[in-house]
C-alpha positions as CSV (number, residue, x, y, z in Angstrom):
1,M,20.2,95.2,31.3
2,S,20.2,98.1,32.9
3,L,23.6,100.2,34.2
4,S,24.0,102.2,36.8
5,Q,25.3,105.9,35.9
6,S,29.0,104.9,37.0
7,E,29.0,101.8,35.1
8,A,27.9,104.0,32.0
9,Q,30.4,106.6,32.6
10,L,33.1,103.9,32.6
11,L,31.8,102.2,29.5
12,E,31.7,105.9,27.8
13,C,35.1,106.6,28.7
14,L,36.5,102.9,27.6
15,K,35.0,103.7,24.3
16,K,36.4,107.1,23.7
17,L,40.1,105.7,24.8
18,G,39.4,102.8,21.5
19,G,37.5,99.9,23.7
20,Q,40.8,99.0,26.0
21,A,42.3,100.8,28.6
22,N,44.3,100.0,31.8
23,A,42.8,101.3,35.3
24,S,45.4,103.8,35.5
25,Q,44.3,105.5,32.3
26,L,40.7,105.2,33.3
27,S,41.5,106.8,36.7
28,S,43.1,109.6,34.7
29,E,40.5,110.3,32.2
30,L,37.3,109.6,34.9
31,K,38.7,111.9,37.5
32,L,38.2,108.9,39.8
33,P,40.5,107.1,42.5
34,E,41.8,103.7,40.7
35,S,40.4,101.8,43.7
36,S,36.8,102.9,42.2
37,I,37.8,101.5,39.0
38,F,38.3,97.9,40.2
39,P,34.7,97.1,41.9
40,L,33.1,98.9,38.5
41,S,35.1,96.8,36.1
42,N,33.8,93.6,38.0
43,L,30.5,94.3,37.8
44,L,30.6,95.6,33.8
45,A,32.6,92.2,33.6
46,T,29.4,90.4,35.5
47,K,26.9,91.9,33.2
48,G,29.5,91.0,29.7
49,F,30.3,94.2,28.7
50,V,33.8,93.6,29.2
51,N,36.7,91.4,29.6
52,V,39.1,92.2,32.7
53,T,42.4,91.2,32.6
54,E,44.6,91.3,35.3
55,T,48.4,90.9,35.7
56,L,50.8,90.9,38.8
57,H,53.5,93.0,38.9
58,E,56.4,93.1,41.0
59,N,59.2,95.6,41.4
60,Y,61.8,96.4,43.1
61,I,61.9,99.6,45.0
62,L,65.6,100.9,46.5
63,T,65.2,101.6,50.0
64,E,67.2,105.2,51.6
65,E,70.4,102.5,52.4
66,G,69.9,101.0,49.1
67,V,70.3,104.9,47.4
68,Y,73.2,105.9,49.3
69,C,74.9,102.5,48.5
70,L,74.0,103.1,44.6
71,R,75.9,106.7,45.2
72,N,79.0,105.7,47.2
73,G,79.4,101.9,46.7
74,L,78.4,99.0,48.6
75,P,80.3,98.5,51.9
76,E,82.8,95.7,50.6
77,T,83.7,97.7,47.4
78,R,84.5,100.7,49.9
79,M,86.6,98.7,52.2
80,L,88.9,97.1,49.4
81,N,89.2,100.7,47.7
82,F,90.1,101.8,51.1
83,I,92.5,98.5,51.8
84,S,94.0,99.3,47.8
85,S,94.8,103.1,48.8
86,H,96.8,102.3,51.7
87,G,99.3,100.0,50.4
88,G,96.6,96.6,50.5
89,S,97.0,96.7,54.5
90,V,95.1,98.6,57.5
91,P,94.3,98.3,60.6
92,L,90.7,96.8,61.1
93,K,89.9,99.8,63.3
94,S,90.3,102.2,60.8
95,L,87.8,100.8,58.4
96,A,85.5,102.9,60.6
97,S,86.2,106.1,58.3
98,V,84.9,104.9,55.2
99,L,81.9,102.0,56.8
100,K,78.9,102.7,58.9
101,P,79.2,101.0,62.2
102,N,76.2,98.6,60.9
103,E,78.1,98.1,57.7
104,V,81.5,96.9,59.0
105,S,81.0,93.4,60.1
106,A,79.1,92.1,56.4
107,A,81.4,93.7,54.2
108,I,84.2,92.4,56.4
109,G,82.4,88.8,56.3
110,W,81.8,89.1,52.7
111,G,85.7,89.9,52.4
112,R,86.8,86.8,53.9
113,K,84.2,84.8,52.5
114,S,85.1,86.0,48.6
115,G,88.9,85.6,49.6
116,A,89.0,89.1,48.6
117,I,91.2,89.9,52.3
118,T,92.6,88.1,55.3
119,I,92.9,89.1,58.8
120,E,96.6,88.9,60.4
121,K,98.1,90.5,63.9
122,R,100.6,93.2,62.8
123,D,101.8,94.7,66.0
124,N,99.3,93.1,68.2
125,L,96.6,94.7,65.9
126,P,94.7,93.1,63.6
127,N,94.5,94.3,60.0
128,A,92.9,93.7,57.0
129,L,95.0,92.4,53.9
130,L,94.0,93.0,50.4
131,K,94.3,89.5,48.5
132,H,92.9,90.0,45.4
133,K,90.4,93.3,44.5
134,Q,87.3,91.8,43.2
135,K,84.1,94.0,41.8
136,S,80.6,92.8,43.9
137,E,78.0,91.9,41.0
138,L,75.6,93.0,43.9
139,E,76.7,96.5,42.6
140,E,76.0,96.0,39.0
141,L,72.7,94.7,39.8
142,L,71.9,97.8,42.2
143,Y,72.1,100.1,38.6
144,K,69.5,97.2,36.9
145,L,67.2,98.1,39.7
146,K,67.4,101.5,39.9
147,A,67.2,101.2,36.1
148,D,64.6,98.5,35.5
149,G,63.3,97.0,38.5
150,E,60.7,95.1,36.8
151,K,60.8,91.6,37.8
152,S,59.8,90.1,34.8
153,S,62.8,91.9,32.9
154,L,65.5,90.5,35.1
155,S,67.3,87.3,34.2
156,P,66.6,84.0,36.7
157,L,70.0,84.7,37.6
158,D,69.7,88.4,38.8
159,Q,66.4,87.6,40.6
160,A,68.5,85.1,42.2
161,L,71.0,87.8,43.4
162,S,68.5,90.4,44.4
163,Q,67.5,88.1,47.6
164,P,70.8,89.2,49.2
165,L,70.0,92.7,48.6
166,I,66.5,92.3,50.1
167,E,68.1,90.9,53.1
168,R,70.6,93.5,53.9
169,G,67.6,96.0,53.5
170,L,68.8,97.6,50.4
171,V,66.1,96.3,48.3
172,I,62.0,96.0,48.8
173,L,60.1,93.7,46.2
174,R,56.9,95.1,45.8
175,E,53.9,93.9,44.2
176,R,51.1,95.8,42.4
177,T,48.2,94.2,40.6
178,E,47.2,96.1,37.1
179,I,44.3,95.4,35.0
180,V,43.4,95.9,31.5
181,L,39.9,96.5,30.7
182,Q,38.4,95.4,26.8
183,M,35.1,96.4,25.6
184,I,32.8,93.2,24.1
185,R,29.7,94.9,24.0
186,E,28.2,98.7,24.1
187,P,24.9,98.8,26.2
188,E,21.9,99.2,24.3
189,S,19.1,99.7,27.3
190,A,18.9,103.1,29.4
191,T,21.4,104.0,31.8
192,I,19.8,104.0,35.2
193,L,20.6,107.2,36.9
194,N,20.8,108.1,41.0
195,A,20.1,111.5,40.6
196,L,18.5,114.6,37.9
197,T,21.1,117.1,37.8
198,S,21.0,120.2,36.0
199,D,23.7,119.1,33.4
200,L,21.5,115.7,32.7
201,I,18.3,118.0,32.0
202,R,20.5,120.9,29.7
203,S,22.2,118.1,27.7
204,G,19.2,116.3,27.3
205,K,20.6,112.9,28.3
206,W,17.8,112.1,30.9
207,K,15.6,111.3,27.8
208,G,17.1,108.1,27.2
209,S,17.8,107.7,31.0
210,I,15.8,105.4,33.9
211,L,15.8,107.2,37.2
212,R,16.4,104.8,39.9
213,P,13.3,104.0,41.8
214,Y,12.9,104.7,45.2
215,D,11.0,102.7,48.0
216,V,9.3,105.3,50.3
217,T,8.0,102.7,52.9
218,A,12.1,101.2,53.4
219,S,13.5,101.8,56.8
220,P,16.2,104.5,56.7
221,P,19.9,103.2,57.3
222,S,20.9,102.5,61.1
223,L,22.8,105.4,61.7
224,K,25.9,104.7,64.6
225,I,25.8,107.9,66.4
226,G,28.3,108.8,69.2
227,K,27.0,108.5,72.4
228,K,28.3,109.0,76.5
229,H,29.2,105.7,77.5
230,P,26.3,104.5,79.2
231,Y,27.7,103.7,82.8
232,L,29.2,107.2,82.8
233,Q,25.7,108.7,82.4
234,F,24.8,106.4,85.3
235,L,27.9,108.0,87.3
236,E,26.0,111.7,85.9
237,E,22.7,111.1,87.0
238,A,24.1,110.0,90.8
239,K,25.9,113.4,90.7
240,E,23.0,115.3,89.6
241,I,20.7,113.8,92.5
242,L,23.2,114.8,95.0
243,F,23.5,118.4,93.5
244,D,19.7,118.5,94.1
245,M,19.5,117.2,97.7
246,G,22.1,120.3,98.5
247,F,25.7,118.4,98.2
248,E,28.7,119.6,97.1
249,E,31.4,117.1,95.1
250,T,34.9,116.9,96.4
251,S,38.1,115.5,95.3
252,G,41.1,114.1,96.4
253,P,44.5,112.1,95.2
254,Y,44.6,108.5,94.0
255,V,48.0,108.0,95.9
256,E,46.7,108.6,99.7
257,N,49.0,108.1,103.0
258,E,47.9,105.7,105.5
259,F,47.4,108.4,107.7
260,W,44.1,109.9,105.6
261,N,43.3,106.5,104.6
262,F,43.4,104.8,107.8
263,D,44.7,106.4,111.0
264,A,42.3,109.5,110.7
265,L,39.6,107.2,110.4
266,F,40.6,105.3,113.5
267,Q,41.3,102.3,111.6
268,A,43.9,100.8,114.1
269,Q,47.7,99.9,112.9
270,E,47.3,96.5,113.5
271,H,43.7,96.1,111.6
272,P,44.0,93.2,109.2
273,A,42.7,95.7,106.3
274,R,45.9,97.3,106.3
275,A,48.1,94.2,105.7
276,V,50.5,94.4,102.6
277,H,47.9,92.0,100.8
278,D,44.9,94.3,101.2
279,N,46.1,97.1,99.9
280,F,48.3,99.0,97.0
281,Q,51.4,99.9,99.0
282,L,53.6,102.0,96.8
283,K,57.5,102.6,96.4
284,G,59.4,105.0,94.8
285,I,57.4,108.0,96.5
286,T,58.5,110.2,99.9
287,P,56.8,109.2,102.8
288,I,55.3,111.9,104.6
289,I,51.7,113.2,106.2
290,D,50.4,116.3,104.8
291,A,48.8,117.2,107.9
292,P,49.3,119.9,110.7
293,V,51.7,118.4,114.2
294,A,48.6,119.2,116.3
295,L,46.3,116.7,114.4
296,I,48.9,114.1,113.9
297,Q,49.4,114.7,117.5
298,A,45.3,114.4,118.3
299,V,45.1,111.2,115.7
300,K,48.0,109.5,118.1
301,S,46.3,110.3,121.0
302,A,43.0,108.8,120.0
303,H,44.6,105.7,118.6
304,E,46.5,105.1,122.1
305,N,44.4,106.2,125.2
306,G,41.0,107.6,123.0
307,G,42.4,111.4,123.3
308,G,39.8,112.3,126.1
309,T,36.7,111.3,124.2
310,G,36.1,108.7,126.6
311,S,37.0,106.0,124.5
312,K,39.8,103.8,125.9
313,G,41.2,103.9,122.2
314,W,43.0,100.8,120.8
315,G,45.5,100.4,123.7
316,Y,48.7,100.3,121.5
317,S,51.9,102.6,120.6
318,W,50.8,104.5,117.3
319,N,53.8,104.4,114.9
320,I,54.3,107.1,112.9
321,D,56.3,105.5,110.4
322,I,53.1,103.3,109.4
323,A,51.0,106.7,109.0
324,K,53.7,107.8,106.5
325,R,53.6,105.0,104.1
326,P,52.0,105.5,100.8
327,V,48.7,103.7,99.1
328,L,46.6,103.8,96.6
329,R,43.6,104.8,98.2
330,T,41.3,101.9,99.1
331,Q,38.1,104.1,100.2
332,T,36.8,107.7,99.5
333,T,36.3,108.3,102.9
334,A,39.9,109.4,102.9
335,V,38.5,112.2,100.9
336,S,35.3,112.6,103.4
337,V,37.7,113.2,106.4
338,R,39.5,116.0,104.4
339,S,37.0,117.6,103.6
340,L,35.6,117.7,107.2
341,F,38.7,118.8,108.3
342,D,38.9,121.5,105.9
343,R,34.9,122.7,107.0
344,R,34.6,122.6,110.7
345,T,31.6,125.0,110.6
346,P,28.7,123.1,109.9
347,P,26.1,122.3,108.3
348,V,29.0,120.4,106.1
349,K,26.9,118.2,103.0
350,T,29.9,116.9,100.5
351,F,30.0,113.8,98.5
352,C,33.0,112.0,96.4
353,L,32.7,110.0,93.2
354,S,35.9,108.8,92.5
355,K,37.9,105.7,92.1
356,V,39.6,103.5,94.5
357,F,41.8,100.3,94.4
358,R,41.8,97.0,96.4
359,P,43.8,94.0,95.7
360,D,40.7,91.8,95.6
361,L,39.7,88.4,93.7
362,I,37.9,89.6,90.3
363,D,34.9,88.2,90.0
364,S,31.2,88.9,88.9
365,R,31.0,91.3,92.0
366,H,34.6,92.4,92.4
367,M,37.2,94.6,90.8
368,V,40.5,95.6,92.1
369,E,39.9,99.1,90.5
370,F,36.2,100.3,91.0
371,G,34.6,103.2,91.7
372,Q,32.7,104.2,95.1
373,L,30.4,107.4,96.2
374,D,31.3,108.6,99.6
375,G,29.0,111.3,101.1
376,I,28.8,113.1,104.6
377,L,26.6,115.5,106.4
378,G,27.4,117.0,109.3
379,D,25.0,119.6,111.8
380,H,23.4,120.2,114.8
381,G,20.9,117.4,115.7
382,I,21.6,115.2,112.5
383,N,21.1,111.6,113.5
384,V,20.6,107.6,112.5
385,K,17.1,108.7,110.8
386,H,18.6,111.2,108.9
387,L,21.0,109.2,107.6
388,L,18.3,106.0,106.4
389,G,16.0,109.0,104.6
390,I,18.8,110.2,102.7
391,L,20.1,106.6,101.4
392,T,16.3,105.9,101.2
393,E,15.6,108.5,98.8
394,F,18.8,108.6,96.8
395,G,17.9,104.9,96.3
396,K,14.5,105.5,94.8
397,Q,15.9,108.2,92.5
398,L,17.8,106.2,90.9
399,G,15.4,103.7,90.4
400,F,15.7,100.7,93.2
401,N,12.8,100.2,94.8
402,E,14.2,97.2,96.8
403,I,16.6,98.3,99.6
404,K,17.3,96.7,103.1
405,F,19.2,97.7,105.9
406,T,21.0,95.5,108.0
407,P,23.2,96.4,111.1
408,G,26.9,96.5,110.5
409,Y,30.6,96.9,111.9
410,F,33.1,99.6,110.9
411,P,35.7,101.0,112.6
412,F,35.3,104.2,112.1
413,T,31.5,104.5,112.7
414,E,29.0,103.9,115.7
415,P,26.2,102.7,115.3
416,S,27.0,101.1,111.7
417,I,24.8,100.3,109.3
418,E,24.7,98.1,105.4
419,A,22.6,98.7,102.7
420,Y,21.4,95.4,100.0
421,V,19.8,96.3,96.6
422,K,18.1,93.5,95.1
423,H,19.1,92.0,91.8
424,P,17.2,90.0,89.8
425,K,19.5,87.6,89.0
426,L,22.8,87.5,91.7
427,G,19.9,88.5,94.8
428,W,20.6,90.8,97.3
429,I,24.0,92.6,97.1
430,E,25.6,94.3,99.0
431,C,26.0,97.8,98.2
432,L,27.4,100.2,100.7
433,G,28.4,101.3,104.6
434,S,27.4,103.6,106.5
435,G,27.2,104.9,110.4
436,L,27.8,108.0,112.5
437,F,30.9,109.0,113.1
438,R,32.8,107.9,116.1
439,P,34.3,110.8,118.7
440,E,37.6,109.2,117.7
441,V,37.1,110.7,114.1
442,L,35.5,114.0,114.9
443,A,37.1,115.2,118.0
444,P,40.9,115.1,116.2
445,L,39.5,117.2,113.6
446,G,38.1,119.6,115.7
447,I,34.4,118.7,114.8
448,K,31.9,119.2,117.4
449,F,28.6,118.0,116.0
450,P,27.6,114.5,114.7
451,V,28.1,113.6,111.1
452,I,26.6,110.8,108.9
453,A,28.6,109.2,106.5
454,W,28.6,106.4,103.5
455,G,30.0,104.7,101.1
456,I,28.2,103.5,98.0
457,G,29.5,100.9,95.9
458,I,28.5,102.5,92.7
459,D,29.2,99.7,90.5
460,R,27.0,97.4,91.9
461,L,24.5,99.7,91.7
462,A,25.2,100.4,87.7
463,M,25.2,96.8,87.2
464,I,21.8,96.2,88.2
465,R,20.4,99.6,86.4
466,L,22.1,98.4,83.2
467,G,21.1,94.7,83.3
468,L,24.5,93.2,84.1
469,D,25.3,89.8,85.9
470,D,29.1,90.7,85.8
471,V,30.6,93.9,87.1
472,R,33.5,93.7,84.6
473,E,31.2,94.1,81.6
474,L,30.9,97.9,82.9
475,N,34.3,97.9,81.0
476,T,33.3,96.0,77.8
477,L,35.0,97.1,74.7
478,N,31.7,95.5,72.7
479,L,30.2,98.7,70.5
480,E,27.3,96.4,69.9
481,A,26.3,95.8,73.6
482,L,27.6,99.5,74.0
483,R,24.8,100.5,71.7
484,E,22.3,98.4,73.6
485,W,22.1,99.0,76.9
486,R,19.7,101.8,78.1
487,W,20.3,103.8,81.0
488,W,17.3,105.5,81.5
């Protein structure tokens, strides 16, 4: 029967040690960890070369607290010695001078249970009175365990007494398995070598050995190499397409005020989307508006009477306290409107690809936290045809050929357009809202040229691209599924 090189070395070492040795001895001789001896011994036992005897050893190990008590005495011993040295009676609170806070109740409990002390009131204070000095048998056991913690060497009484020490955290009982190998047959066949080394050649041992055969037609092992998450790769591809189209990436805060998230976008303060159940409102944050007073006043006028844009506005009394309220942003369009205010000279071409937050009902198409790709393009002569052309080209470069546009409504765009992409199983999925920013949005910002804007639910596009039926799978921790996904 053939032997591997490791098996042959172990047998040779066992023979050198007299035909019998434990795992620790073999580990030391072979310069191998003990954990490597166990599987080799089982293989040799299966092949009939050794007998393996396993012995379970249980050892008591003193904890740091146990060592402290061994050095200074158990809490009950220190307590009795203290009371005795003070005339047999001390106030209970004085025990803190010789006992740790976590030892006081245990020591008093032992003293009263054993009858070594009683508690009486003296001068309206509880006092501990010594009845008789009694040595704790547990203290003697601590010395035994320190000297010889092998469970098999302890009497049944000592083993029973060790339980309170374990419960008090002074001792830990640990198990250790020891194996002893005894050679019953020496190998007769040649050793199989995994590799031909210079030492084997010089010693001549290779002559009586066999090199392990290799199957050159066998497939190599599968390598689980690291790679980027397919969803993140998809997002990077979307960014690269927009970079190639001349867009600049922008970013903004997750925690936004309602002014930038809603008011600057001409979304009325009475709009249902601004209700408590439709956005995450935050507590513990100072409500402020990080915008110039002139802009705040211009937005206020746009809401109340149109602000000189020819619009009647929403016709209500605008409330600055509502505009100050902090929320988790519900749309990356808040980043777009900030970008417009900072870039009032055309052309303006920016996008933001980031997270937004809405308290939606979680299902195959909705999450409370999801990705949105918002973009704007502003310049003289820009119109809806440019918008449809950009969106169509962007979709095609991502590999989506079935796209359809329908009229829509949004408070901040006119005309407004919605787009749908065909999912092979779920059918047509709404993936974006878009349109031309209304004058009530642009005029307060000081913008005097048309601006087209869009907000894409990028997660839904990723679902289609990655062949998923459920948007929640974008956050899966299933490594096998992640390895099988293809994003190209």
